[in-house]
Every structure is written in structure tokens, then in C-alpha cells.
C-alpha positions in Angstrom: 109.5 62.3 110.5 107.2 64.8 108.8 105.7 67.6 110.9 102.1 67.4 112.1 99.8 69.6 110.1 96.6 70.9 111.6 93.9 73.4 110.4 92.5 75.9 112.9 89.7 77.9 111.2 88.8 81.4 112.3 86.4 81.4 115.2 85.2 85.0 115.0 85.5 88.0 112.7 85.0 91.4 114.2 84.0 94.0 111.6 84.8 97.4 113.0 83.4 99.4 110.1 81.2 98.6 107.1 81.0 101.2 104.3 78.9 101.1 101.2 80.1 103.1 98.2 78.5 103.9 94.8 80.0 101.5 92.3 82.0 104.0 90.2 83.6 105.5 93.4 84.4 102.0 94.6 86.1 101.1 91.3 88.1 104.3 91.4 89.3 103.6 95.0 90.1 100.0 94.1 92.2 100.8 91.0 94.1 103.5 92.9 94.9 101.2 95.8 96.0 98.4 93.4 95.9 94.7 94.1 92.7 92.6 93.6 89.3 92.8 95.2 86.6 90.2 95.9 83.1 89.6 94.6 80.4 87.5 96.1 76.6 87.3 95.9 76.3 90.7 94.0 78.8 92.6 96.2 82.2 93.9 95.1 84.3 94.3 98.3 87.6 94.9 99.9 88.9 94.4 103.4 91.1 96.8 105.3 93.2 95.3 108.1 94.7 96.8 111.2 98.5 97.1 111.6 99.8 93.8 113.1 100.3 94.8 116.7 101.0 92.3 119.4 97.3 92.3 120.5 96.0 91.8 117.0 98.5 88.9 116.5 97.5 87.4 119.9 93.8 87.6 118.9 94.6 86.0 115.6 96.3 83.1 117.3 93.1 82.7 119.3 91.0 82.5 116.1 89.7 86.1 116.3 90.2 88.3 113.2 89.8 92.1 113.5 88.9 93.8 110.2 89.3 97.6 110.3 86.8 98.1 107.5 84.8 96.2 104.9 84.1 98.4 102.0 81.7 97.3 99.2 79.5 98.3 96.3 76.6 96.6 94.6 77.7 94.9 91.4 75.0 92.3 90.5 77.0 90.3 87.9 80.6 89.0 88.3 83.3 90.4 86.1 86.9 89.2 86.3 88.2 92.7 86.1 87.0 96.3 86.5 88.2 99.3 84.7 88.2 103.0 85.8 87.7 106.1 83.8 91.4 106.3 82.9 91.2 102.7 81.6 93.2 101.3 84.5 92.2 97.8 85.5 91.8 95.9 88.8 91.4 92.1 89.1 88.2 90.8 90.7 88.3 87.4 92.5 85.0 85.4 92.5 84.6 84.3 96.1 81.1 82.9 95.7 82.2 79.4 96.5 84.1 80.3 99.7 82.0 79.4 102.8 83.5 82.0 105.1 83.0 84.8 102.6 79.4 83.7 101.9 78.7 84.0 105.7 80.3 87.5 105.8 78.3 88.7 102.8 75.1 87.3 104.3 75.9 89.2 107.5 76.6 92.4 105.7 73.4 92.2 103.8 71.4 91.6 107.0 72.8 94.9 108.3 70.4 96.7 105.9 73.2 98.8 104.5 72.7 97.3 101.0 
């Protein structure tokens, strides 16, 4: 008998810090850190997560996500990759169709940090 598969979406996201950076500084940080970053509604962004302690995991199982920091820069047009001054590249994922990310970006913009 196949296992039961269920979907339990996140109920709450707690942003503990929101930081805006000049675009060039954000690109340098992103390339140095490696990996990929997101783009949605004119914002290039990355998420910093807490270490997975037992309380963070417990909250996650209850549908509460804690994000240590959301860093972003204004980049009006989507680009599939960004390049720093040393010609190193970082991939950019277009998240403009993701309903949860759209809500987060809207929230961040409402904070008047943009």
C-alpha cells in the first residue's frame, strides 16, 4: 500500500531582519557566498536561515518559519545571472510566479525600506 502524502503549507514566516543593499554591493556579496539568489517584482533577494536547533525545527513542524535575515537590492528587470567586477557569476531564479514569495515581497515593500 502506498504511503499517504499530504501537503502542509507554511502558516507563518517571521522575518527577524530585513536589509537593503546597493545593487553592486549585493551582487558582490551574492557571488562571494555562492549558490543562487531569487528575483521577484523588481527585488533581487537572498534569505539567511538560523541554525537548525530543536526549537527552530519544532516551530517548522508547526508551520512557523524563522528567517534570520532577508537581504535585497533593487533590480527592476530580471536577469538569469549577475556578474561581479571580477567577472564571477551567480545564478538568479525568477520567483515572480511563486505565491508565497509574492506575498513576502509585497510585505517587504510595505515596510517602506525600498
